[in-house]
N, C-alpha and C positions, 0 to 999 in steps of 0.2 A: 197386550197383557190382559188376561181375563180378570175382571175385578168383581168379586162376589162379596157383598157386604155381610159381615157377621151381624146377626140379630140377637143381641143379648138382652134378655128380659129379666128385669129385677124380680127376685123371688122373695117371698115372705119366709123368714126363718121360723120353722115350726116343727111340730112333732115332739113326741116324748122320748126320752132315753129308755131304750129297752135293756134287757139283761145283758151284761157284758159277755163277750164271747167266752165260752167254756173251753178249757184246754182238753184236747183229746189225749188219751193215754197213748204213748208211743209204743207201737208193736215191734217186738224184736224180730219177728219173722212175718212180714206182710203177706208173703205167699203162704197162706194157711187155709184151713177149712173153716170158713165163716161166711155168713151173708154180709153183703156190703151195701150200705145205704148212707154214705157220708152226708148227703144233703140233710138227713134227718138229725145229724149229730151236732149241727151248728146252730147257734142262737144269733140272730141278726141284730146288731146294734144299730146299723144304718149310717147313712152319710148326711144326716140332717144338718151338720155344720157346714156343708158345702152348698153354696147357693149360686154358683157360677159354673157353667159348663167348662170354661177354660181352666178354672181351678181344679175341677175334677180330673180333666185330662192331664194336667200338670202333675198332680199327685199320683195318678195311675202310672204314667211313664217314669216318674222318679222311682216308684216302687219296682217297676220292671227292670230298671237299670241296676238295682241293688244286687240282683243275682247274676248279672252278666259275666263278671270275671270268673266266678266259681263254675258256672255252666260251661264257659269256654274252656277252662282248664280241664274240667272233667272230660269234656268231649275229645280233647286232644290226647287223652290217655286210654281211649277205648281200644281194646285188643280183641283178636279172634284166636280160637284154638286152631291148631294145624289141620284138624279134620273137619273144620267148618265147611258145609256144603250149601250155603244159602243161595237161592235162586228163585225165580218166579215159580210159584206152585199152583197147580190146578187139581181139581177133584179127580180127574181121570188118570192122573199120574200115580202109579202104585207107591212111589217113594214119598208122596205128599204127607202121609201119616207120620212117619218117623222124622222126616226133615222139618215138618211143621210142629213137632212135639216140643214140649218144654226143653228137653235135653238137646234136641236138634237146633232150636233157635238160640238157646243160651250159649252154645258154643261160639256163636258168631257175634256176640256183643258182651264183652266182659268189662266190668268197671271195678276199679280198686275199691276196697271196702270203705275207706275214708271218703272217697269221692261219692260213692253211693249214699252214704249217710248224710253227707253235705247236701246232695241233691234232694234227698227225701225231706230234710229239714227245711230247705228253701221252698220246696213245693208246699209243704204243710203251712209255712208262714204266709205264703201268698194266698192260700185258701182262707186263712184267718183274716187277711187284709180285705179280700173281696166280700167276705161275709161280716166284716167289721166296719172300719172307717170308710171303705169304698162301696159298701152295699147300697143298692138303690132299689127302693120299693117302686113297683109299677104305679102306685097311687101317689107318689111324691111329686111335688112341683118340679124338681130337678129332672125326673124322668120325662115329664111332659114337655119340658123345655128342650131337652136333648132330642126328643122324638115327637115333634108336634103333629106329624101326619100319620094317619092310621096304617096305611099299607102302600107298598110300592116295590119297584124293581131296582136292583143295584148291579152295576158292573164296573170294571176298571178298564179305562182306555189308556191312551198314550202310545206313541209310535204306531206300529201297524195295527195295534188293537183298537185305535180310534176308527180305522177303516172298517174293521170287523164289527165294531160296535154299531156303526151306522147301518150295516146290513142287518144286524140282529134287531135293532129298533124298528127298521122298516118291516121286517118279518113279523114282529110282535103286532104291529098295526094291521098288517095284511091278514093275519090269522085271527084277529078279533080281540086282542088284548088292549085295554084302554088305560091300564094303570100307569101312573107317572114313573119316570125313569131318572135315576141319578147316575151319571158317568163320572167316576173319580179320576182325577189327573194329578200327577206330581207337577212341581213347578217347571221341570224340564220340558213339559208339554203345554205350559200355560199360554203359549202363543199360537195354539191350534184354534184360532178364533173362527175361522171359516167353518170348521167342523162343528164347533159349539153353536154357532148361529144357525146352522142348517138343522140340527136335531131339535131346536126349540120349536120348529113347526110340527113336531111329532110328540109333543108333551114330554120332552126329555130335556135335561139340562146338564151342563158340565159343573162339577164341583171340585175345587182345588183342595187337596188335603190341607194345604197351608191356610185356607180360610176357616178351617174348623179346629185347628190345633194351635196352641200357644207357641210363640216364637222360641221359647226355651226348649220345647220338645223338638222342634224342627232343627234347632242348632245342635242338639245332642244325639238325635236319632235319625239316621239316614234311612228313609223308607224306600224299600226296593223289593223286587222279587215276589215271592209267595206271600210275604207278610202283608202286602198291599190289600189282599182280599179281606183278611181279618180286620184291618184298620178301616177299610171302607164299610164293612158291615157295622162296625161300632159307630162310625161317624155319620152314617146315613140318617136321613130325617124320619125314617119310617119305624113304627113300632113293630110291624110285621113285614118281613122282607123275603122276597125271592131273589137270591143271588144267581145270576146267569153269566157264565164266562162269555166274553165278547165273541168267541168263535163258535157259539152255540146257537142253534136256531130253534125256537119254540114252535111246535106244530099246533098246539091246542090253545084255545083261549084260556087265560090264566086269572081272569078277574075274580072267579069264585073259589079259588083254591084255599083262601083263608077261612072259608066257611066249611071246609071239609072235615070229616070225622078224624082222620089221622092227625091233622095239625091241631085240632081241638084237644085230642087226647094226649099227644106227645109233645107238641110245641117245637119239634125239630124233625125234619124229614130229610133223609139222605138217600143216595142211589148207589148201586153196587158197581165195582170194577170187575174185571174178569178174573183177577187173581185171588188166591186165598191170602189171609192175613199172615204176615211174618213179623209182626211187632215183637220186639225183644221182651222176654220176661222181666227184664230190668224196669220196664215201664210200670209194671204192677207193683214192683218194690218202691219205686220213686213216688208213685201216687198213693201208696198205702192201701192198695186194693187186694184183699185176700182172694186167692184162687183155691177152689175146693177140688183137689185132684181125685177125690172119691165120688164126685157128683158130675157125671157127664150129662149135659142138658140139651145137646143138639148134635146132629151129624152134619157138619158143614152148615148150609143154610136151613136145613130141616130142623125147625124147633117146635114142630107140632106132633111128630111121631113120638110115642113113648120111648125113652132110652132103652128099655128092654127089647125093643125091636131090633136094635143093632149092637147091643152089648151082650157078649157071651155070658151066660149064667156063671156066676162065681168070679168073673173077671173084673174085680174092683181093687186089685192090688195097686197101691199108689205108685210104686216104683215102675211097674209095667206101664201104667197110664202116663207117667212122665216121659217115658222113652218111646212109646208107640202110638199114643193117641194125640191128635192135633191139640195144641195148647188152647186154641180158641173154641174148642168144644166144651170146655169146663165152665162151671158156674163162676161168675165173677169177671169173666173176660168179655171183650167186645165180640159181637156176633160176626160170623162169616156172611158175605165175602168181604174183602177189603172195600174201601169206599172210593167213589169217583166223584170229585167235587166240582164238576163243570156246572152243576146246578144244586141248589139246596134251598130249603125253606126254614125260617126260624122266627119264632115269636119271642121278642125280647122281654116281654112281661114275664114269660115263663122261664126264659133261659138267659137272663142278664149275666148271672155268674158264669154260666157256660161260655158266653161270649168273651168275658174277661179272661177266662182260662185258655180259651182258644188263642187269644192274643198273646198270652204268656208263651204258649208252645211255639207260636210263629215268630215272635220277636227273637226267641232263642233257638229257632228252628235250625238254621244252618250250622250252628255249633253243636247241637245235640239231638233235638227232638225229631228232625226229619230222618236222620239215620236210625234213631231209636225206633221209629214207627215203621219203616220199610226196609231197613238194613241194606240200602244200596240197590234194591230191586227196582223194577219198572215203576215209573210215575212218582219217584221220590219228591216230596214237597209237602204242601199243606193238606193233602187229601185225607189223611188219617186223623188230623188234629181235631176235627169236629166231633167224631165219635169218641176219641180219647178224652176230651174235656167232659163230655156228658157222662161217660163211664166213670171218670174220676170223681165226679160229683154225685153219682147215683141218680142222675136225672134221666127221665124217659126220653127215648128217641125211637123213631121208626126208620128202618132201612128197607127199601124196596127189595122184595124177594126175587122177583122175576129177573132172570139173567138179561143183561144187555145183549143187543144184537149188533153185528157189524154191517156196515154198508161199504162196499168196495168193488174192486175190479180185478180181472186176471190179466197178467202179462204172459208172454210165452214161457216164463220161468217160474212165476210165483203169483200168489194172491196178495193184493195190496189193499190194506184197509184205508178207507177215506173218512169214515165217521163212526161214532158210537151212537146207537139208537137206544134211548132210555124210555122206559114205559110209564104210563099213567099211574101215579102212586095211589090214587083213590081206587081205581079198578084193582090194582094189585092188593091193596089192603082188604078189599071186599073178598077177593079170592082166598086170601090168607085166612080170613074169618070162616069162610066156607070149609077150608081145609081143616081147621080146628073142629068145626062141627062134625065133619065126616069122621074124624078120629074118635070123637066122643060117641058117635053112633055105633062104632065097630070096635069097642075096647078090647075084647078078647082076641079078635083076629089080628088087630094091628099092634097089640102089645106082645104078641108071641115073637120069640127070637127068630130072626131070619138070617141065616149065615150068608145068604146071597144078596143081602140088602145093598142097594145101589141108589145113591142120592138122585141121579138123573131119572132112573126108572121109577123109583118109589116115591119121589117127592115132586120134582119138577114136571115129569110127564104124566103124573096121576093126580096127586093132591092139589098141585098148583096149576093144573091145566084147566083153563076156563072153557066154557062152551064155545066162545069165539075168541080169537086172539086179542090181547090187550092192545089198546091204542098206543102208538108211539107219541110221547109228549115232547121229547127234546132230541134234536139231531146235533150231536157235538162233533163238529168237523175239526177235530184237533190234530189231524195228521198233516195234510197240506193246507195251510191257511189260505183262505180265498182273498189274497192280496195281489193285485195285478202285477206289480213290478217283480215280486218274488216268483210268481208263477211263470212269468215271461222269461226271466233270467234262467230259471232252473228247467225250462221247457217241460214243465209238469203237464201231464195229460196230453202229451204228443207222442204217438206211437213210433215204432221203428220205420214205418212207411212215411213219416213226416206229417201224418194227419192227426187232427185232434179227435179225442174220444170222450165219452161220458164216464165220469167216475162214480156216479150214483145211479146204477142201472135199475135197482129194485124200487121203482117209484110207488108201487102198490103198498110197500111197507111204510111209506111216508104219507099216507092219505092221498096218494097221487098228486102231491104238491111237488112241482118241479123246482126243487131248491136251487139247483145249479143255474137254471135259466133265470129264475127270479133274482139270484145274487148277481149274476153277470150283467143283467139289465140295469140293476141298481148301480153297479160299479161303472158301467158305461155312461149312464146318465150323470152320475155325480163327479166322475173324474175326467171322462173323455169328451163329454159334450160341450159345445161352445156356450150353451145357454146357462148351464149350472156350474160346472167345472170348479169343484171345491179344491182349493190348494192345501191338501193335507201336509202337515209338517213332515210326516214320514216320507212323502214323495219329494218334498223340497230337499230333504237331507240325502235321499237315496239316489234319485235319478240324476245322471251325470250331464245330460245334454238335452236340448229340445228334440234332437233326432231319436234319442233313446225313448223319450216320452211318446213320440209318435209311433215308434216300433211297438211299444207296450200297448198302445191303444189299438194298433192293428191286430195284435194278438187277441185283445178283448173282443173286438168286432168279429174276428174270424171265429172265435169260440161261440159268440152269441149266435152267429149264423148257423154253425153246426148244431147247436142245441135246438134252434128253431126247426131246422130241417129234420132232426131225429125225434121231434116231440111226438109223444103218444097222444092220440086224440082224447084219451081218458084223463089226461093230466091237466093241471092248471098251475099257473105261475103268477 
């Protein structure tokens, strides 16, 4: 059993009472024409009466439970119209505009009026709470006790994710990152002691959720699934956090990202998914966010071209816009594309309230907010809740504009994706600033209506095209997890001829870092070698016999030999 002592530091009760929270006027029609900046409408009273982290978490989770029954009930009554056509949407699909419009998305997520009003009221009251009795100033003693360390990396382990986290941590060190790492585990994985001892050699440590939460919370709140990421972000020791999924390999050194201009300006950095947003209009109702259907502010991810470039003169009819223009092109909505949450950066001093609202959406995610955010399309889970929370609070955030790339391989019948390649956010932001400057230099030319406007041609391939390709910062191997027993049993990466093959063929896109070879060497060393041989709990639970263990290690060694034999001399591992 991993025993991590809680360090509770007595705090001096101090601070002055500020103005009590003002009541916001309730809007009868939140989907309206107005600018939205809720963060400016709240007056913070503060949590100066709370001088104990455990007391703060107890109050927070008690408040979260208050809305549970109402949210669960409302979620069970969600309906769809018979002509709902929800599915994954891409820019290149002609039907994306009307299917992703207000009318198209609203058909697929209907709430009864009483339920909608109850959700809106509960959401509003939660905002009052996090800006009232649970508000934490970055200058307060409580904030500094909760987050005693300036910056670090957080991930969630447990089960096979502990094996993946080990590879990720080794990759961090190989690629030059020295930041400390916290790996959060539930009590179900508390006996993964060999893993936890091993990662301590690499400036990483295991943290049990139960070591940082009061027993009353653990007794009433079963932590599982996607909500673990939000809770780990909240409980981590760092004021500034890079969250990295355990199956994600960072290619670039990350020590200096907290000094970057985007994080300093926005405090929250996200990366894009491949799909357009299909978040239901009901979200904007619940969050009280006005949407201006007469003010189109972007064309998909293009938020630098003047709207006149792609808007037909005189075409500002609200009913037309609701039916034929993507909802998320209008003022007040989250920007395109949808988000991919395998990695994110957050500054808690800037976004503490955002973090608490993220938790709200995830604790209640499976009953309402996950379906609300992606409507059952690909990747449903926590991925949209980060942008949703910042948008609801009117807080700044930056989402990388450059599209992700795929890394994968071809079989005789199809292309199979192996990983998502996400780009350097600092370089992306610099190119975006250059794109804005380019538009400012050519106002008359780029403001003219272009009936043939195409976001790929006129934004991605011109304005957002750098002189040299942006660096890949993360390789999110989210398709086939690099877990030996699973790969062996499923015969992954074994062709019809019975031979193994590479799944990451384009090494040049990854700075010629041979991720597959690096990972398989680490796995062979940590699991199959007689000298190291970490007994992961996942393997103890999964592997049926010593013979199967040996067969798995034979697969690993065969794969390592194949990768060595096919290694390009330009690569490094």
